[in-house]
Residue, then its C-alpha position, 0 to 999 in steps of 0.5 A: m621715243r625710247c625702246n624699253m629693252n626689258n619689255l622687248g627682251k620679254r617679248l622675244k623670250e616669250r615668242r621663242e618659248q611659245l615656239k619651244y625653241s631653245l636658245k641654242e636652236v635660235s642661235v644656229k638658225t640665226g647666227i646670233t650667239d646664244s649668250r647674246l640672245c640671252r642678254i637680249e632677252n634679259g634686257q642687258y644688250p641692245c638688240q640691233a635691227g639685223d637681230l630683230k629682222q632675223l628673229g622676226t622672220l624665225y619667229n614668224l612675226p612682224v617686228i613692229s609687234l615687238f614694240l607695240d604696248a602689250s595691252l594690244h596683244q589679246s590673250r598673249n596671242w601674236v598676230v602674224n602676217t601670212 
């Protein structure tokens, strides 16, 4: 099964904005350049496994949730393991 980079990027951007992080803040916290983060969020650059792990940790969400059908997210709320 192939991952749709646009959907993945949209979900990452949605979560970043939900947490009120700027691209620069995420860049500083993860070491991923802000320009690369922007391209990932816009579906223009494939997100590598290491990037997903770092972003999942920072965004406090299981990486697998980024790949689930959006209809499984109730009212755009994220389910996180605590």
